[in-house]
Residue frames as a rotation matrix with the C-alpha (Angstrom) as fourth column:
MET 1
0.880 0.177 -0.441 -1.78
0.475 -0.345 0.810 50.35
-0.009 -0.922 -0.387 -9.55
PRO 2
0.546 -0.715 0.437 0.84
-0.266 -0.642 -0.719 53.04
0.794 0.277 -0.541 -9.10
ILE 3
0.301 -0.573 -0.762 3.90
0.885 0.466 0.000 52.49
0.355 -0.675 0.647 -6.94
PHE 4
0.713 -0.078 0.697 4.72
-0.220 -0.969 0.117 55.24
0.666 -0.236 -0.707 -4.44
GLU 5
-0.256 -0.837 -0.484 7.71
0.545 0.289 -0.787 55.71
0.798 -0.465 0.382 -2.16
TYR 6
0.745 0.546 0.383 7.15
-0.070 -0.507 0.859 56.61
0.663 -0.667 -0.340 1.48
ALA 7
-0.606 -0.792 -0.070 9.13
0.036 0.061 -0.998 57.34
0.795 -0.607 -0.008 4.63
CYS 8
0.325 0.706 -0.629 7.57
0.695 0.273 0.666 56.40
0.642 -0.653 -0.402 7.97
GLN 9
0.160 -0.213 0.964 7.53
-0.374 -0.917 -0.140 59.30
0.914 -0.338 -0.226 10.42
ASP 10
0.850 0.227 0.475 7.44
-0.520 0.219 0.826 56.94
0.084 -0.949 0.304 13.42
CYS 11
0.726 -0.576 0.376 10.22
0.246 0.728 0.640 54.41
-0.642 -0.372 0.670 12.71
GLY 12
0.165 -0.697 -0.697 12.07
-0.600 -0.632 0.490 56.12
-0.783 0.338 -0.523 9.81
ARG 13
-0.329 -0.278 0.902 11.82
0.397 0.826 0.399 53.18
-0.857 0.489 -0.161 7.42
GLU 14
-0.273 0.214 -0.938 11.65
-0.819 -0.563 0.110 53.98
-0.504 0.798 0.329 3.69
PHE 15
-0.550 0.176 0.816 9.63
0.292 0.956 -0.009 51.68
-0.782 0.234 -0.578 1.47
GLU 16
-0.849 0.359 -0.387 7.62
-0.502 -0.321 0.803 51.40
0.164 0.876 0.453 -1.75
ALA 17
-0.576 0.724 0.378 3.95
0.130 0.538 -0.833 50.49
-0.807 -0.431 -0.404 -1.84
PHE 18
-0.789 0.517 0.333 1.29
0.414 0.046 0.909 49.74
0.455 0.855 -0.250 -4.44
VAL 19
-0.757 0.519 -0.398 -1.52
0.150 -0.455 -0.878 52.14
-0.636 -0.724 0.266 -3.63
ARG 20
-0.402 0.751 0.524 -5.06
0.829 0.055 0.557 52.19
0.389 0.658 -0.645 -4.94
SER 21
-0.556 0.210 0.804 -7.19
-0.126 -0.978 0.168 55.27
0.822 -0.008 0.570 -4.59
ASP 22
0.479 0.855 0.200 -9.39
-0.397 0.008 0.918 53.62
0.783 -0.519 0.343 -1.94
THR 23
0.582 -0.333 -0.742 -6.55
0.686 0.691 0.227 52.36
0.437 -0.641 0.631 0.33
VAL 24
0.839 -0.398 0.371 -4.43
-0.524 -0.776 0.352 54.04
0.147 -0.489 -0.860 3.00
PRO 25
0.286 -0.797 -0.532 -0.78
0.003 0.556 -0.831 52.95
0.958 0.236 0.162 2.92
GLU 26
0.925 -0.074 0.372 0.92
-0.378 -0.085 0.922 51.82
-0.036 -0.994 -0.106 6.11
CYS 27
0.008 -1.000 0.021 4.48
-0.990 -0.011 -0.138 51.11
0.138 -0.020 -0.990 7.14
PRO 28
0.461 0.162 -0.873 5.33
-0.277 0.960 0.031 47.42
0.843 0.227 0.487 6.74
ALA 29
-0.536 -0.765 -0.356 7.57
0.160 0.322 -0.933 47.54
0.829 -0.557 -0.050 9.84
CYS 30
-0.981 0.095 -0.169 5.47
0.149 -0.189 -0.971 49.33
-0.124 -0.977 0.171 12.48
HIS 31
-0.364 0.895 0.258 2.08
0.915 0.291 0.281 49.60
0.176 0.338 -0.924 10.69
SER 32
-0.352 0.188 -0.917 1.95
0.349 -0.882 -0.315 53.37
-0.868 -0.431 0.245 11.20
VAL 33
0.339 0.500 0.797 -0.03
0.939 -0.135 -0.315 55.50
-0.050 0.855 -0.516 8.77
SER 34
0.768 -0.211 -0.604 2.06
-0.041 -0.958 0.282 58.62
-0.639 -0.192 -0.745 9.58
LEU 35
0.147 -0.670 0.728 3.92
0.856 0.454 0.245 58.62
-0.495 0.587 0.641 6.28
THR 36
0.196 -0.177 -0.965 5.66
-0.374 -0.923 0.093 61.17
-0.906 0.343 -0.247 4.10
LYS 37
0.873 0.110 0.474 5.50
0.378 0.463 -0.802 60.63
-0.307 0.880 0.363 0.35
GLN 38
-0.022 -0.976 -0.218 8.99
0.202 -0.218 0.955 60.74
-0.979 -0.023 0.202 -1.15
LEU 39
0.368 0.012 -0.930 10.07
-0.814 -0.479 -0.328 62.12
-0.449 0.878 -0.167 -4.49
SER 40
0.557 -0.119 0.822 10.34
0.270 0.962 -0.044 59.17
-0.786 0.246 0.568 -6.84
VAL 41
-0.093 -0.629 -0.772 13.01
-0.804 -0.409 0.431 58.99
-0.587 0.661 -0.468 -9.49
PHE 42
0.886 0.352 0.303 13.06
-0.102 0.784 -0.613 56.81
-0.453 0.512 0.730 -12.55
ALA 43
-0.074 -0.963 0.260 15.95
0.093 0.253 0.963 55.15
-0.993 0.096 0.070 -14.32
THR 44
0.886 0.230 -0.404 16.96
-0.375 -0.161 -0.913 55.88
-0.275 0.960 -0.057 -17.87
SER 45
0.237 -0.822 0.518 19.62
0.501 0.560 0.660 54.39
-0.833 0.103 0.544 -20.04
THR 46
0.724 -0.109 -0.681 21.68
-0.574 -0.644 -0.506 56.19
-0.384 0.757 -0.529 -22.60
ALA 47
0.776 -0.448 0.444 23.70
0.566 0.806 -0.175 54.27
-0.279 0.387 0.879 -25.13
THR 48
0.269 -0.782 -0.562 27.25
-0.395 -0.622 0.677 55.31
-0.879 0.039 -0.476 -25.78
PRO 49
0.478 -0.107 -0.872 28.85
-0.874 0.047 -0.485 54.87
0.093 0.993 -0.071 -29.22
GLU 50
-0.647 -0.760 -0.064 30.99
-0.740 0.646 -0.188 52.08
0.184 -0.074 -0.980 -27.77
ALA 51
-0.637 0.458 0.620 27.94
-0.206 0.674 -0.710 50.23
-0.743 -0.580 -0.335 -26.40
ALA 52
0.309 0.802 0.511 25.62
0.498 0.321 -0.805 50.70
-0.810 0.504 -0.300 -29.39
PRO 53
-0.736 -0.666 -0.121 27.40
0.238 -0.422 0.875 51.52
-0.633 0.615 0.469 -32.64
MET 54
-0.065 0.683 -0.727 25.54
-0.675 -0.567 -0.473 53.42
-0.735 0.460 0.497 -35.35
ALA 55
0.607 0.364 0.707 24.09
0.256 0.753 -0.607 51.45
-0.753 0.549 0.363 -38.23
ALA 56
-0.464 -0.859 0.215 26.39
0.440 -0.013 0.898 51.12
-0.769 0.511 0.384 -41.24
SER 57
-0.585 0.327 0.742 23.65
0.729 -0.188 0.658 52.17
0.354 0.926 -0.129 -43.65
PRO 58
-0.897 0.269 0.351 21.40
-0.331 -0.935 -0.130 55.25
0.293 -0.232 0.927 -43.50
CYS 59
-0.055 0.943 -0.327 18.31
-0.172 0.314 0.934 53.05
0.984 0.108 0.145 -43.13
GLY 60
0.423 0.333 -0.843 17.02
0.707 0.461 0.537 53.15
0.567 -0.823 -0.041 -39.57
SER 61
-0.381 -0.663 -0.645 19.13
0.917 -0.359 -0.173 56.11
-0.117 -0.657 0.745 -38.49
CYS 62
-0.780 0.061 0.622 17.06
0.231 -0.897 0.378 59.01
0.581 0.438 0.686 -39.84
GLY 63
-0.858 0.477 -0.190 14.10
0.135 -0.147 -0.980 58.69
-0.495 -0.867 0.062 -37.46
ASN 64
-0.755 0.629 -0.186 11.46
-0.407 -0.227 0.885 58.47
0.515 0.743 0.427 -40.19
PRO 65
-0.385 0.661 0.644 8.06
-0.836 0.046 -0.547 58.01
-0.391 -0.749 0.535 -38.48
GLY 66
0.546 0.582 -0.603 7.27
-0.799 0.579 -0.164 55.24
0.254 0.571 0.781 -40.98
GLY 67
0.749 -0.328 0.576 10.05
-0.172 0.743 0.646 53.14
-0.640 -0.583 0.500 -39.45
PRO 68
-0.311 -0.950 0.003 13.22
-0.325 0.109 0.939 51.66
-0.893 0.291 -0.343 -40.93
GLY 69
-0.728 -0.075 0.681 13.02
0.543 0.543 0.640 51.27
-0.418 0.836 -0.355 -44.68
ALA 70
0.327 0.945 0.001 10.21
0.786 -0.271 -0.556 53.81
-0.525 0.182 -0.831 -45.09
CYS 71
0.308 -0.265 -0.914 12.46
-0.298 -0.939 0.172 56.54
-0.904 0.219 -0.368 -46.46
ARG 72
0.904 0.123 -0.409 13.78
-0.418 0.062 -0.906 56.67
-0.086 0.991 0.107 -50.03
PHE 73
-0.084 -0.995 -0.060 17.26
-0.996 0.084 0.006 55.34
-0.001 0.061 -0.998 -49.15
ASN 74
0.916 0.358 -0.183 17.84
-0.371 0.928 -0.041 51.70
0.155 0.105 0.982 -50.08
């Protein structure tokens, strides 16, 4: 089930809800169905060189689709 973010037009509460295609979401505070779907954002993480140092050997750092050790470097 996808998670959607909504804002209630009646009481102003913002909330997330699991919504199936056959259900109508409602505000958990006032039970209104007058909702506005909000733009959802997702979190990403980027590693900095200080947080995740590069491997000492070339193995695993080239991005070979066969995975680490699949290239000709030993």
